[in-house]
ROTI-397263 format. One line per 10 residues: for each residue z negated, y negated, x negated of C-alpha. Coordinates in Angstrom, 3 decimals. Last residue first. Layout:
REM ROTI-397263
Z/Y/X; ...
//
This chain:
REM ROTI-397263
-78.412/45.618/-88.379; -80.907/43.159/-87.015; -79.689/41.552/-83.857; -78.492/37.997/-84.233; -79.693/34.593/-83.148; -82.582/36.177/-81.297; -83.673/35.393/-77.769; -85.698/33.108/-75.573; -88.610/33.581/-77.891; -91.950/32.519/-76.469
-94.550/31.981/-79.163; -93.610/28.342/-79.858; -96.644/26.780/-78.256; -95.954/28.464/-74.913; -92.259/27.521/-74.894; -93.134/24.366/-72.972; -95.185/23.228/-75.945; -92.225/23.713/-78.282; -89.820/21.998/-75.861; -92.195/19.040/-75.606
-92.573/18.820/-79.393; -88.803/19.009/-79.976; -88.154/16.335/-77.351; -90.699/14.116/-79.085; -88.834/14.648/-82.354; -85.578/13.848/-80.572; -87.094/10.549/-79.469; -88.033/9.790/-83.079; -84.520/10.810/-84.097; -83.032/8.267/-81.704
-85.407/5.501/-82.834; -84.439/6.064/-86.463; -80.727/6.054/-85.583; -81.203/2.812/-83.641; -82.862/1.182/-86.667; -80.166/2.614/-88.907; -77.509/0.904/-86.776; -79.310/-2.427/-87.094; -78.918/-2.296/-90.881; -75.183/-1.535/-90.663
-73.878/-4.910/-91.814; -71.494/-3.733/-94.494; -69.511/-0.518/-94.515; -68.971/1.475/-97.685; -65.883/3.386/-98.656; -65.086/1.677/-101.952; -68.775/2.076/-102.913; -68.072/5.672/-103.926; -68.894/5.108/-107.609; -72.570/4.595/-106.913
-75.235/2.803/-104.956; -78.102/3.672/-102.634; -79.553/2.505/-99.333; -76.427/1.261/-97.530; -73.598/3.278/-99.055; -75.754/6.391/-99.323; -76.938/5.986/-95.738; -73.529/5.960/-94.088; -71.664/9.253/-94.643; -74.150/11.214/-96.729
-77.220/9.892/-94.906; -75.631/10.518/-91.516; -74.708/14.063/-92.567; -78.249/14.672/-93.883; -79.656/13.453/-90.544; -77.539/16.142/-88.862; -80.035/18.687/-90.180; -82.435/17.329/-87.546; -80.419/18.769/-84.656; -79.590/22.163/-86.193
-83.262/22.291/-87.208; -84.440/22.039/-83.602; -81.841/24.556/-82.414; -82.910/27.151/-84.993; -86.616/26.563/-84.422; -86.306/27.000/-80.650; -83.932/29.944/-80.985; -86.269/32.153/-82.931; -85.795/33.933/-86.260; -88.336/32.078/-88.368
-90.932/34.840/-88.535; -88.269/37.515/-89.151; -86.475/35.735/-91.987; -82.726/36.485/-91.946; -82.201/34.424/-88.797; -83.013/31.255/-90.736; -79.977/31.637/-93.021; -77.690/29.248/-91.078; -80.361/26.527/-91.176; -80.894/26.900/-94.921
-77.164/26.697/-95.608; -77.104/23.555/-93.448; -79.576/21.840/-95.755; -77.892/23.054/-98.961; -74.429/21.860/-97.888; -75.885/18.503/-96.823; -77.686/18.205/-100.165; -74.374/18.842/-101.943; -72.776/15.985/-100.006; -75.862/13.963/-100.906
-75.184/14.568/-104.598; -71.507/13.675/-104.181; -72.420/10.316/-102.697; -75.298/9.664/-105.119; -73.071/10.263/-108.221; -74.397/13.323/-109.999; -71.403/13.413/-112.376; -69.657/16.628/-111.318; -66.048/17.522/-111.992; -65.742/15.387/-115.087
-62.606/13.889/-116.572; -62.422/10.790/-114.401; -59.388/11.332/-112.175; -58.499/15.042/-112.470; -62.137/16.082/-112.794; -63.140/13.838/-109.922; -60.410/15.369/-107.755; -61.612/18.875/-108.653; -65.162/17.865/-107.710; -63.889/16.417/-104.455
-62.250/19.759/-103.721; -65.692/21.226/-104.412; -67.266/19.034/-101.767; -64.463/19.737/-99.305; -64.885/23.498/-99.683; -68.636/23.246/-99.209; -68.307/20.983/-96.168; -65.546/23.109/-94.632; -67.456/26.383/-95.049; -70.716/24.794/-93.900
-69.020/23.305/-90.828; -67.400/26.622/-89.889; -70.789/28.339/-90.154; -72.450/25.560/-88.171; -69.909/25.900/-85.369; -70.571/29.639/-85.224; -74.309/29.008/-85.006; -73.967/26.435/-82.238; -71.666/28.769/-80.319; -74.358/31.454/-80.667
-76.999/28.959/-79.595; -74.927/27.960/-76.569; -74.724/31.563/-75.410; -78.389/32.312/-76.118; -79.494/29.210/-74.253; -77.229/30.117/-71.354; -78.722/33.621/-71.187; -82.228/32.192/-71.165; -81.086/29.837/-68.417; -79.859/32.675/-66.239
-82.821/34.944/-66.978; -85.228/32.195/-65.911; -87.696/29.898/-67.632; -88.380/26.697/-65.779; -86.554/23.612/-66.893; -87.406/20.409/-68.770; -88.330/21.319/-72.326; -86.381/24.523/-72.958; -83.266/23.137/-71.299; -83.611/19.905/-73.265
-84.042/21.825/-76.529; -80.853/23.747/-75.704; -78.873/20.588/-75.026; -80.164/18.825/-78.133; -79.086/21.808/-80.255; -75.680/21.834/-78.567; -75.246/18.160/-79.398; -76.132/18.580/-83.084; -74.029/21.735/-83.301; -70.983/19.815/-82.042
-71.720/17.044/-84.569; -71.893/19.604/-87.390; -68.416/20.737/-86.338; -67.120/17.166/-86.439; -68.827/16.447/-89.748; -67.010/19.421/-91.268; -63.706/17.685/-90.532; -64.978/14.945/-92.828; -65.175/17.323/-95.788; -61.751/18.829/-95.199
-59.757/15.638/-94.639; -61.687/13.763/-97.337; -60.944/16.264/-100.097; -57.377/17.152/-99.081; -56.055/13.628/-98.540; -57.903/12.113/-101.488; -56.654/14.913/-103.775; -53.122/13.570/-103.327; -54.202/10.570/-105.438; -53.940/6.848/-104.971
-57.678/6.614/-104.321; -58.426/5.934/-108.009; -56.107/2.909/-108.013; -57.836/1.003/-105.170; -55.848/1.408/-101.980; -54.355/-1.520/-100.067; -55.912/-2.290/-96.715; -55.235/-1.498/-93.066; -57.822/-3.570/-91.175; -60.147/-1.705/-88.837
-63.240/-3.223/-90.520; -66.466/-1.830/-89.071; -69.336/-4.306/-88.811; -68.052/-5.552/-85.452; -68.331/-2.234/-83.651; -65.094/-0.361/-82.874; -65.956/2.597/-85.143; -69.246/3.009/-83.267; -67.337/3.287/-79.976; -64.934/5.760/-81.598
-67.955/7.883/-82.550; -69.341/7.650/-79.003; -65.980/8.695/-77.552; -65.857/11.769/-79.792; -69.419/12.538/-78.689; -68.312/12.431/-75.058; -65.409/14.773/-75.794; -67.601/17.202/-77.739; -70.191/17.207/-74.951; -67.575/17.941/-72.286
-65.959/20.761/-74.296; -69.324/22.367/-75.022; -70.288/22.110/-71.357; -67.064/23.637/-70.095; -67.656/26.706/-72.242; -64.834/29.241/-72.235; -62.473/27.474/-74.641; -65.305/25.279/-75.838; -65.571/26.462/-79.439; -62.071/25.511/-80.582
-61.528/22.722/-78.057; -64.870/21.136/-78.899; -64.107/21.425/-82.617; -60.908/19.450/-81.981; -62.943/16.815/-80.143; -65.231/16.540/-83.162; -62.321/16.471/-85.626; -60.738/13.536/-83.770; -64.023/11.627/-83.736; -64.504/12.353/-87.439
-60.979/10.990/-88.070; -61.706/7.727/-86.284; -64.988/7.453/-88.204; -63.112/8.072/-91.467; -60.593/5.355/-90.684; -63.354/2.836/-90.062; -65.389/3.786/-93.147; -62.478/3.740/-95.585; -59.784/6.075/-96.972; -59.246/8.319/-93.950
-55.733/7.435/-92.761; -53.674/9.442/-95.285; -51.425/7.051/-97.210; -48.247/5.050/-96.567; -50.072/2.320/-94.682; -47.731/2.072/-91.691; -46.839/5.768/-91.493; -50.482/6.870/-91.832; -51.573/4.349/-89.192; -48.880/5.656/-86.858
-50.046/9.237/-87.459; -53.641/8.301/-86.712; -52.493/6.710/-83.453; -50.473/9.840/-82.596; -53.561/12.006/-83.210; -55.607/9.947/-80.755; -52.720/10.042/-78.291; -52.697/13.854/-78.671; -56.449/13.943/-78.048; -56.017/11.768/-74.975
-53.435/14.234/-73.669; -55.823/17.130/-74.382; -58.636/15.297/-72.622; -56.439/14.884/-69.558; -55.552/18.590/-69.632; -59.277/19.347/-69.824; -59.863/17.082/-66.846; -57.275/19.046/-64.849; -58.893/22.353/-65.865; -62.341/21.098/-64.876
-60.919/19.974/-61.531; -59.359/23.419/-60.997; -62.619/25.145/-61.921; -64.446/22.930/-59.461; -61.901/23.828/-56.791; -62.718/27.510/-57.271; -66.353/27.006/-56.409; -69.426/28.353/-58.199; -72.643/26.977/-56.788; -75.577/24.877/-57.886
-75.084/25.011/-61.650; -71.376/24.450/-61.165; -72.276/20.918/-60.151; -73.757/20.267/-63.591; -70.599/21.478/-65.343; -68.511/19.322/-62.980; -70.648/16.293/-63.896; -70.062/17.026/-67.602; -66.319/17.127/-66.990; -66.583/13.746/-65.289
-68.389/12.292/-68.297; -65.935/13.782/-70.791; -62.978/12.493/-68.800; -64.381/8.972/-68.436; -65.979/8.617/-71.886; -63.007/10.210/-73.658; -60.618/7.942/-71.763; -62.534/4.834/-72.794; -62.420/5.931/-76.447; -58.715/6.760/-76.120
-58.055/3.183/-74.995; -60.066/1.805/-77.912; -58.265/4.128/-80.308; -54.830/3.253/-78.973; -54.928/-0.527/-79.352; -51.304/-0.539/-78.148; -50.766/-4.105/-79.340; -51.893/-3.444/-82.918; -49.848/-0.255/-83.205; -46.846/-2.046/-81.725
-47.052/-4.737/-84.411; -47.566/-2.081/-87.069; -44.524/-0.146/-85.883; -42.408/-3.315/-85.883; -43.545/-4.080/-89.421; -42.818/-0.501/-90.470; -39.324/-0.609/-88.971; -38.563/-4.055/-90.423; -39.621/-3.175/-93.976; -39.996/-6.511/-95.749
-41.192/-5.905/-99.307; -37.623/-5.546/-100.566; -38.496/-6.970/-104.020; -35.752/-9.622/-103.716; -37.196/-10.980/-100.464; -35.411/-14.335/-100.775; -32.743/-13.994/-98.050; -35.011/-12.068/-95.701; -37.797/-14.641/-95.935; -35.417/-17.587/-95.509
-34.045/-15.983/-92.337; -37.584/-15.584/-90.940; -38.325/-19.260/-91.588; -35.127/-20.315/-89.794; -35.918/-17.920/-86.923; -39.257/-19.675/-86.387; -37.460/-23.015/-86.091; -35.058/-21.461/-83.570; -37.925/-20.105/-81.451; -39.592/-23.529/-81.520
-36.288/-25.045/-80.403; -36.025/-22.557/-77.485; -39.610/-23.089/-76.338; -38.896/-25.690/-73.605; -42.151/-26.252/-71.672; -42.037/-30.040/-72.092; -45.486/-30.750/-73.537; -46.398/-27.434/-75.114; -42.812/-27.287/-76.358; -43.255/-30.521/-78.294
-46.375/-29.161/-80.009; -44.560/-25.937/-80.925; -41.562/-27.954/-82.190; -43.949/-29.923/-84.428; -45.424/-26.687/-85.772; -41.923/-25.444/-86.653; -40.953/-28.725/-88.276; -44.127/-28.600/-90.368; -43.181/-25.104/-91.504; -39.584/-26.008/-92.265
-40.521/-29.302/-93.957; -42.951/-27.857/-96.504; -40.814/-24.842/-97.356; -37.557/-26.832/-97.410; -39.066/-29.404/-99.753; -40.188/-26.643/-102.103; -36.761/-25.023/-101.951; -34.882/-28.187/-102.831; -37.280/-29.142/-105.614; -36.938/-25.689/-107.151
-39.853/-23.381/-106.689; -42.670/-22.611/-109.141; -44.056/-26.108/-108.464; -44.965/-25.029/-104.940; -48.737/-25.425/-105.249; -49.821/-23.931/-101.953; -49.879/-25.700/-98.581; -46.802/-23.954/-97.153; -48.161/-20.524/-98.216; -46.461/-18.684/-101.018
-45.277/-15.099/-101.408; -45.798/-13.456/-104.776; -43.411/-10.806/-106.029; -45.264/-10.274/-109.352; -42.011/-10.922/-111.256; -41.610/-14.289/-109.417; -37.958/-15.349/-109.272; -37.346/-14.589/-105.568; -40.429/-16.601/-104.510; -41.289/-15.330/-101.049
-42.318/-17.834/-98.322; -44.820/-16.521/-95.758; -48.061/-16.325/-97.729; -51.118/-17.008/-95.577; -54.275/-18.810/-96.688; -53.024/-22.180/-97.934; -52.016/-24.050/-94.747; -54.710/-26.730/-95.156; -56.178/-25.959/-91.737; -56.037/-22.262/-92.549
-57.724/-22.735/-95.912; -60.551/-24.708/-94.279; -60.787/-22.102/-91.542; -61.321/-19.311/-94.072; -63.846/-21.430/-95.988; -65.798/-22.067/-92.787; -66.002/-18.334/-92.190; -67.220/-17.739/-95.751; -69.804/-20.511/-95.361; -71.140/-18.836/-92.231
-71.509/-15.595/-94.197; -73.420/-17.473/-96.929; -75.686/-18.990/-94.265; -76.352/-15.510/-92.879; -77.374/-14.321/-96.349; -79.733/-17.277/-96.645; -81.248/-16.511/-93.235; -81.880/-12.922/-94.319; -83.529/-13.871/-97.598; -81.673/-13.670/-100.902
-83.133/-11.688/-103.795; -80.624/-8.796/-103.610; -77.678/-11.197/-104.001; -79.090/-12.710/-107.197; -79.939/-16.405/-106.682; -77.740/-19.208/-108.033; -75.481/-18.874/-104.991; -78.448/-19.715/-102.775; -79.199/-23.039/-104.462; -75.588/-24.191/-104.237
-75.513/-23.045/-100.621; -78.519/-25.239/-99.860; -76.752/-28.389/-101.040; -73.330/-27.419/-99.552; -74.256/-26.710/-95.922; -73.606/-30.246/-94.652; -70.099/-30.518/-96.084; -69.509/-34.240/-96.544; -66.907/-35.908/-94.325; -68.661/-39.282/-94.235
-69.719/-38.731/-90.639; -71.316/-35.408/-91.548; -69.551/-32.051/-91.675; -70.557/-28.678/-90.169; -70.384/-29.958/-86.595; -66.612/-30.506/-87.049; -65.907/-26.760/-87.167; -67.410/-26.008/-83.767; -70.357/-23.559/-83.732; -70.926/-20.388/-81.709
-74.111/-18.330/-81.209; -76.623/-21.203/-81.117; -75.466/-24.786/-81.336; -76.277/-26.515/-84.620; -79.221/-28.736/-85.474; -78.906/-27.892/-89.177; -82.294/-26.225/-89.591; -82.461/-25.032/-85.997; -79.088/-23.264/-86.066; -79.813/-21.734/-89.482
-83.084/-20.379/-88.100; -81.282/-19.063/-85.023; -79.110/-16.704/-87.075; -76.008/-15.192/-85.456; -73.484/-17.996/-85.958; -69.916/-17.244/-84.845; -67.317/-19.960/-85.328; -65.787/-20.518/-81.850; -67.195/-23.837/-80.662; -64.065/-25.946/-80.002
-64.099/-29.392/-81.607; -62.059/-28.436/-84.665; -59.613/-26.792/-82.244; -58.475/-30.154/-80.877; -57.843/-31.732/-84.245; -56.099/-28.598/-85.579; -53.422/-28.492/-82.854; -50.436/-26.561/-84.285; -52.261/-24.413/-86.831; -55.314/-23.793/-84.620
-53.123/-22.945/-81.615; -50.982/-20.625/-83.738; -54.102/-18.711/-84.708; -55.552/-18.385/-81.190; -52.257/-17.539/-79.514; -51.658/-14.860/-82.153; -55.213/-13.489/-81.758; -54.978/-13.091/-77.996; -56.232/-15.805/-75.648; -58.136/-14.663/-72.550
-61.493/-15.674/-74.011; -60.904/-15.613/-77.725; -59.771/-12.057/-78.352; -60.656/-9.298/-80.823; -64.182/-10.571/-81.332; -66.381/-11.461/-84.314; -65.306/-15.136/-84.098; -64.605/-16.081/-87.719; -63.829/-12.722/-89.281; -62.556/-10.953/-86.162
-60.175/-13.833/-85.393; -58.899/-13.901/-88.966; -58.318/-10.129/-88.941; -56.353/-10.275/-85.717; -54.292/-13.215/-87.007; -53.292/-11.258/-90.110; -52.310/-8.168/-88.126; -50.289/-10.304/-85.696; -48.586/-12.094/-88.597; -46.845/-8.799/-89.339
-47.759/-7.233/-92.669; -46.765/-7.425/-96.329; -49.783/-6.228/-98.267; -51.416/-7.438/-101.481; -54.310/-9.223/-99.814; -52.004/-11.164/-97.474; -48.228/-11.460/-97.320; -46.787/-12.461/-93.952; -43.894/-11.104/-91.903; -43.277/-12.887/-88.563
-43.904/-10.437/-85.681; -46.919/-12.361/-84.359; -44.861/-15.566/-84.040; -42.478/-13.744/-81.715; -45.503/-12.410/-79.781; -46.965/-15.927/-79.564; -43.642/-17.033/-78.108; -43.883/-14.546/-75.251; -47.647/-14.985/-74.800; -47.241/-18.664/-74.041
-49.283/-20.858/-76.424; -52.330/-22.402/-74.766; -52.489/-26.184/-74.620; -53.825/-26.585/-71.065; -56.309/-23.764/-71.561; -57.628/-25.244/-74.798; -57.913/-28.688/-73.253; -59.665/-27.363/-70.153; -62.498/-25.908/-72.167; -62.836/-22.419/-73.554
-66.355/-21.805/-74.782; -68.055/-22.943/-71.578; -69.822/-19.744/-70.746; -70.586/-17.184/-73.447; -68.077/-14.321/-73.514; -69.521/-11.206/-72.029; -69.487/-7.866/-73.682; -70.328/-4.717/-71.838; -71.805/-1.565/-73.099; -71.974/1.952/-71.965
-74.539/4.582/-72.697; -74.105/8.105/-71.582; -77.348/9.920/-71.033; -77.949/13.634/-71.158; -80.233/16.178/-69.650; -78.546/19.554/-69.434; -78.523/22.303/-66.863; -76.144/25.185/-67.276; -74.098/27.554/-65.225; -71.393/30.003/-66.309
-73.072/32.962/-64.764; -74.193/35.516/-67.309; -73.823/39.196/-68.018; -70.373/39.191/-69.536; -70.979/35.917/-71.316; -73.774/37.352/-73.457; -71.648/40.293/-74.573; -68.684/38.091/-75.472; -70.939/35.762/-77.474; -72.452/38.730/-79.294
-68.957/39.848/-80.351; -68.109/36.401/-81.700; -71.444/36.303/-83.505; -70.616/39.628/-85.122; -67.253/38.250/-86.275; -69.004/35.258/-87.868; -71.553/37.556/-89.492; -68.918/39.674/-91.174; -68.450/43.299/-90.133; -64.730/43.073/-89.258
-63.849/40.934/-92.312; -61.627/38.024/-91.210; -63.757/34.902/-90.837; -66.291/35.554/-93.582; -63.542/36.973/-95.831; -61.887/33.548/-95.990; -65.172/32.018/-97.057; -65.523/34.570/-99.822; -62.038/33.762/-101.122; -62.910/30.050/-101.119
-66.049/30.831/-103.109; -64.121/32.959/-105.613; -61.680/30.090/-106.171; -64.553/27.642/-106.753; -66.234/30.048/-109.175; -63.012/30.381/-111.183; -62.863/26.570/-111.258; -66.372/26.509/-112.713; -65.625/29.097/-115.417; -62.415/27.356/-116.492
-63.982/23.875/-116.454; -66.953/25.004/-118.520; -64.770/26.747/-121.103; -62.225/23.932/-121.501; -64.779/21.134/-121.552; -63.559/18.309/-123.757; -63.527/15.015/-121.863; -62.368/11.570/-122.921; -62.505/8.283/-121.011; -59.828/5.829/-122.047
-60.390/2.109/-122.514; -57.268/0.022/-122.977; -56.460/-3.193/-124.827; -54.325/-6.288/-124.421; -55.195/-7.022/-120.790; -57.224/-10.089/-121.822; -60.212/-8.643/-119.952; -59.964/-5.370/-121.830; -59.197/-2.206/-119.864; -60.819/0.550/-117.834
-60.964/4.317/-117.268; -57.475/5.776/-117.740; -58.172/9.428/-118.443; -57.787/11.463/-121.631; -58.340/15.230/-121.793; -59.199/16.935/-125.089; -58.407/20.663/-125.389; -55.794/20.136/-128.081; -54.138/17.150/-126.343; -54.058/16.774/-122.559
-53.165/13.347/-121.065; -54.119/12.887/-117.414; -52.310/11.070/-114.584; -54.752/10.336/-111.755; -55.149/6.736/-112.968; -52.727/6.061/-115.784; -51.846/7.645/-119.118; -48.344/7.705/-120.606; -47.292/9.779/-123.587; -44.831/9.487/-126.474
-45.343/12.239/-129.019; -45.328/11.819/-132.812; -45.309/14.962/-134.945; -47.081/15.989/-138.150; -49.591/18.129/-136.296; -50.571/15.286/-133.947; -49.780/11.547/-133.877; -49.914/10.638/-130.175; -48.072/7.419/-129.305; -49.453/5.885/-126.142
-48.231/3.811/-123.187; -51.315/2.901/-121.140; -51.208/2.202/-117.420; -53.248/0.303/-114.867; -52.515/0.645/-111.186; -52.548/-1.305/-107.925; -55.032/-3.880/-109.172; -56.024/-6.596/-106.675; -55.079/-10.063/-107.952; -52.653/-10.666/-105.099
-49.045/-11.636/-104.365; -47.614/-8.150/-104.707; -50.295/-5.559/-105.566; -51.158/-5.721/-109.224; -49.953/-3.684/-112.192; -52.100/-3.964/-115.318; -49.992/-2.846/-118.231; -51.031/-1.661/-121.703; -48.463/-1.182/-124.463; -47.904/0.744/-127.681
-51.432/2.079/-128.087; -51.708/4.532/-131.001; -53.781/7.728/-130.812; -54.478/9.885/-133.870; -55.152/13.631/-133.973; -57.986/16.089/-134.681; -60.476/13.583/-133.157; -63.385/12.314/-135.243; -66.619/12.157/-133.277; -68.895/9.128/-133.047
-72.421/9.288/-131.670; -74.484/6.729/-129.753; -78.123/7.523/-128.963; -80.272/10.618/-128.552; -79.786/10.785/-124.772; -76.054/10.733/-125.431; -73.326/8.069/-125.456; -70.183/9.420/-127.127; -67.599/7.328/-129.004; -64.302/9.093/-129.795
-62.566/8.161/-133.025; -58.985/8.825/-134.144; -57.722/5.290/-133.715; -54.509/3.285/-133.977; -53.648/-0.347/-133.221; -50.514/-2.020/-131.821; -52.198/-2.857/-128.499; -55.972/-2.454/-128.760; -57.636/0.940/-128.492; -61.017/2.013/-127.083
-61.744/5.726/-126.817; -64.599/6.959/-124.664; -66.901/9.959/-124.519; -67.721/13.254/-122.863; -68.318/16.628/-124.514; -68.985/20.005/-122.905; -70.937/22.726/-124.715; -74.403/22.958/-123.204; -74.024/21.002/-119.957; -70.494/22.281/-119.354
-71.625/25.868/-119.869; -74.581/25.300/-117.542; -72.256/23.923/-114.842; -70.012/26.960/-115.294; -73.021/29.242/-114.968; -73.937/27.455/-111.733; -70.391/27.970/-110.432; -70.413/31.656/-111.508; -73.698/32.309/-109.693; -72.410/30.600/-106.555
-69.216/32.674/-106.734; -71.210/35.910/-107.094; -73.142/35.059/-103.936; -69.922/34.246/-102.067; -68.052/37.355/-103.294; -70.862/39.771/-102.453; -71.545/38.133/-99.069; -67.891/38.437/-98.058; -67.694/41.967/-99.446; -70.501/43.418/-97.404
-69.363/46.889/-98.472; -72.697/48.527/-97.625; -72.890/49.853/-101.202; -72.050/46.401/-102.565; -74.432/44.529/-100.244; -77.288/46.910/-101.050; -79.886/44.413/-99.796; -81.937/44.642/-103.013; -78.789/44.555/-105.153; -77.080/41.421/-103.830
-80.451/39.830/-103.070; -81.469/40.166/-106.742; -78.324/38.356/-107.905; -78.670/35.396/-105.529; -82.395/35.056/-106.233; -81.848/35.210/-109.995; -79.256/32.435/-109.738; -81.641/30.379/-107.591; -84.432/30.942/-110.119; -82.138/29.684/-112.890
-81.387/26.587/-110.789; -85.125/25.944/-110.552; -85.448/26.453/-114.325; -82.768/23.801/-114.866; -84.767/21.480/-112.608; -87.959/22.123/-114.588; -86.209/21.703/-117.952; -84.928/18.238/-116.873; -81.181/17.653/-116.760; -80.880/16.607/-113.084
-84.463/15.464/-112.578; -86.304/13.154/-114.975; -83.593/12.799/-117.646; -80.652/12.582/-115.267; -82.417/10.247/-112.844; -83.554/8.032/-115.755; -79.979/7.790/-117.062; -78.695/6.790/-113.638; -81.037/3.815/-113.266; -84.711/3.219/-112.484
-84.914/2.223/-108.800; -81.514/3.334/-107.492; -81.327/6.354/-109.803; -84.859/7.372/-108.802; -83.623/7.206/-105.204; -80.805/9.659/-105.916; -83.176/11.887/-107.895; -85.552/12.257/-104.952; -82.703/13.560/-102.769; -81.761/16.141/-105.410
-85.342/17.311/-105.816; -85.849/17.586/-102.059; -82.626/19.618/-101.749; -83.681/21.990/-104.571; -87.144/22.438/-103.097; -85.539/23.370/-99.762; -83.055/25.676/-101.476; -85.912/27.430/-103.269; -87.831/27.892/-100.010; -84.739/29.133/-98.134
-83.776/31.621/-100.830; -87.396/32.747/-101.305; -87.578/33.528/-97.590; -84.379/35.503/-98.009; -86.212/37.866/-100.341; -85.341/39.086/-103.849; -87.483/36.412/-105.481; -90.480/37.524/-103.401; -90.124/41.155/-104.472; -89.642/40.046/-108.090
-92.815/37.967/-107.905; -94.732/40.790/-106.257; -93.633/43.181/-109.030; -94.726/40.709/-111.683
//
């Protein structure tokens, strides 16, 4: 028993228990995919063994507090953090034992006092100490679309002899006698509401108290004089005093080039190209699409990316491309621009490889050649379709887009002033909602405009085409009764599209970061003042790029009206920004750190620009229309930037160990970079943990539960646990060496990649709104990269005399 207590009060036990905990959590997420959420909860999350594991963690935290004399030694940061973790786990236990979750279903005009609860023992019904009556349910959609913007329930609450009028909608909670009601769903006929119910006053209070204690502990980490972060700062100063600022690093910067296949743009297309000046006027025309009012330029950019997978068609921009198709459909039907990436589909239908013209997809009788097989495919479940079948479905989607374009039914440019849903109509739509005069005007004005475009292509006079476009724009302004046209925002969005800031910043990051890296390598040979001046100039350039990066994010925020990190593309842009910011924070006196952070920021922007990322500004699903989105995502994604810095520094140190001879200079550099690595990890862990618990608060305010073991939130917790293990390695004597620390700081980044991308691709859950499609090839490259890093780890281990050589300690024992 004494040995068990001694082990439980050790840091080795902490790391071992956390490792088992992380493995258990990861296993549960895959059990959920294969067997369902209920099976994952029964086999792992709520199993006696898993609860016992959490009990052991609590005991470990408490025993360490006393065995290490943290209170007597006044290690207040550690005391508060360990106590906070205990309180959070106790809060979770309180919720598990005493909390209640259920649903209330009410139809309009009806009353109920029953809450239905689904438990492991079956369905239970609980009588509420009050009565709910549904006066009205409303599903509010984005203008001109079927996408829900919000759903709201007007309730009468009969309680204690009184009747209260209340409203419940997403992120707006109703509290009655300890019960909390959240808008969860609704009936298909939109005459009834489904409210989720939660009663967990004690558990929520204890857990929130734990969250506040944890934040307080994190603050103490950075400001207490004897905290580990402050000690690392002091060690860094000591190391730098006795070292030359020289370093050797093996790195590769990959660039890519895209070539348009030859022969795509024939003489006819070039001869009939729309002048850029008029195309720009066309690009500024407001259009309604997917619930948003946007400039035509945004719409045309999305269409071009969907059907051609590029941002330009040869030297034609998206507005020239779209207007060309609308004005000269017969010509464009013969141009091969529809992307086709599967050779099997090409062979089966005798189609050109890579790009297909529209007319090739129809036979001489006008029948759609793909239809017979598509009918078979659509009868199969999506997960049972083969790769070629999925590619055929994607081809069909592109054809459908062009079909709607050619029939003038895809884009809404004519607002109906009498429509309560503020729908805008396309010229080819059913216009029966309009008066006969207006419907004739709509059809004739658009056809007149296209005719003037064709005439102008022949005679070069674009004044009449400009006038015809102005007529349409005047009609829009006169009939926009909902005030959906915001000229300043539309102009800002048009400029945002044309500036293409993130792609320009990406190129700048590669150039400046690469040159700064070269300067760092040159400083290895000899210190020269001019090299310092060049490094300073490059740093100023990086700072200007960083400000442009931030300006682009600000423009996107202004245009959309919400914080620009709600989907995969926006999050990648934000991670890149956070990575460069982390480089500035930890690279003030380390040129290498700054260079690596800048290059990595460019790599992340490069990934964001790949075809499977959607840069389109979209409407938010109702649950994301919450202020908690801004705080939760901003904090948790910022952590990725600091983890990315540690990832690069770990690779750098392993490379030095593997490919250079041992020397005092290089040993000093390894220690310096390892200390920066450690400090970056500490900041990342603080941000990741804080962001995860902010997400829990958001979940509690939106769904009535602060933790539901959704795969996304579970993997966020796994990431916290993984990096907590890495930052505690120095506390175990046998594991306190720089090779192991740097190796694990590299491989820990796999948990970040799994949390950010892998969950959406391999698993499922409530966070599917942020997923990115078509990333299978990316995971192949990630696997190859980590295999190479594994080889690097082996070489560096062997070079370090089979791991026995220690280039230094992360921290001196106190």
